[in-house]
N, C-alpha and C positions, 0 to 999 in steps of 0.2 A: 946674740941671745934667743933663746926657746921662749914661749909665752910663757911657761908653765915654771924657767925660771927667773923671771920678771915679776912674777906672782908672788913668787916667795919671797924675793929680793922686797917688794912693798911692805908685804905684808912684814917680814920681820921687822923691815924702818919702823913700820908702827906700834913696832913692840904687840904683834895681834898674833894672837895661837890658830891654829889651824879650827880649834871647838870654838874662836870668837867667832869666826868665819864661817864658821856652820852653822851658830845662833842669829849673824849678820842676815845670812843668802837663802837659808833653810836646804840648802845642799849640805850632804852627806860628808862628814871628815873624811873618810877612806875616797871619797870621790873626789877633795879637794887634794890631799894625797894626791890620786891617782894622774892630775892635771899636772900639781907643779913636780914632780919625779917624771916627767913627760911620754906617763904611759895614756893618756886619756887628751882630745883634742877637742876642747869645750867648743859649743856651739858660742856664736854671736850672744846669743839673748843671755845667756850663763857667764860672758866674759864682762857683758853690763852688769849683769850682778852682781860679779865679782867688783869689780870698779866702783861700784855704789857702796860696798862694801868698806871699800878702802879709800872711801873719800878721796877717790884721786879720778879728774878725765881720763875717759874711753883710751885718749891718746899715750899716754903714759903706761901701759901695758904692751906698746908697743914699741916705745923709745927711753932712754932716759934722760935727764935732764939735758945730758954735757952733748946730746947729739938735737936735741929738743930746737929747732927756731922758731921765733914766738913772729908769728904769723905781722904784715903791714898791714893794719885793715884798716883802711881812716872811719876816723870818727863817726859819720853821717851813717856811714852801710850799719854800724854797732846799732846807733840807735831804730834807723828801718827796720833792720829784723828784732829787734827787742819785740817788739809791735808784729805778733804774727796772727796770721789770717787764717781761720777759719781751713780754707783752701791749699794750707800749709799744714795744720794736721790732716786734714785729712790723704794730704800726698804720701805722707809720712806712714798714715794706717794702713794704706791702700802698700808702698814699697815693705811693708812688715810681712803683709801676708801675700803677694808674693814672695817674697825669700822663701815661704812653707813650699810654694807649689812647687809640683816637678816637673824638667822646661819640657816634656811634651806635655800640660794641663795649661800653664803659662804661652805658650808658644801658640797654642791654641785661642787663650784667649788674647792675645795682641793679634792675632787674626782677624776674632772676629771683631775688636775693638778698631780697628782698621776697617775691616767691610763697612761697620757702622760710621764711622770719620767722614769716609767717600761718599755716602749717600747722603749727607744733608747738602 
């Protein structure tokens, strides 16, 4: 199933119009229509906004309940993950920034970081 079809299915299951999603995301209704009809491929940031608007976790945009398997995660891991450190938050910001960079710039940055790490 294409991502656009999945978004449309989730939207209609929630009894939302494209206008409702427009209000919740700030995306234009015509853009939402183009995504749902497979004419436009949304960015990850846009998919995040749409998942939030539809009040579903991001993975639901890629699979339906029939195919989703709940992970077997020990309770201890969930509890320890609930307490996020500042370093985790910084890594998320860094990952987001890296995803916006060109391959060339990212390569230069990794090369510089590698050189700096080996200096110590």
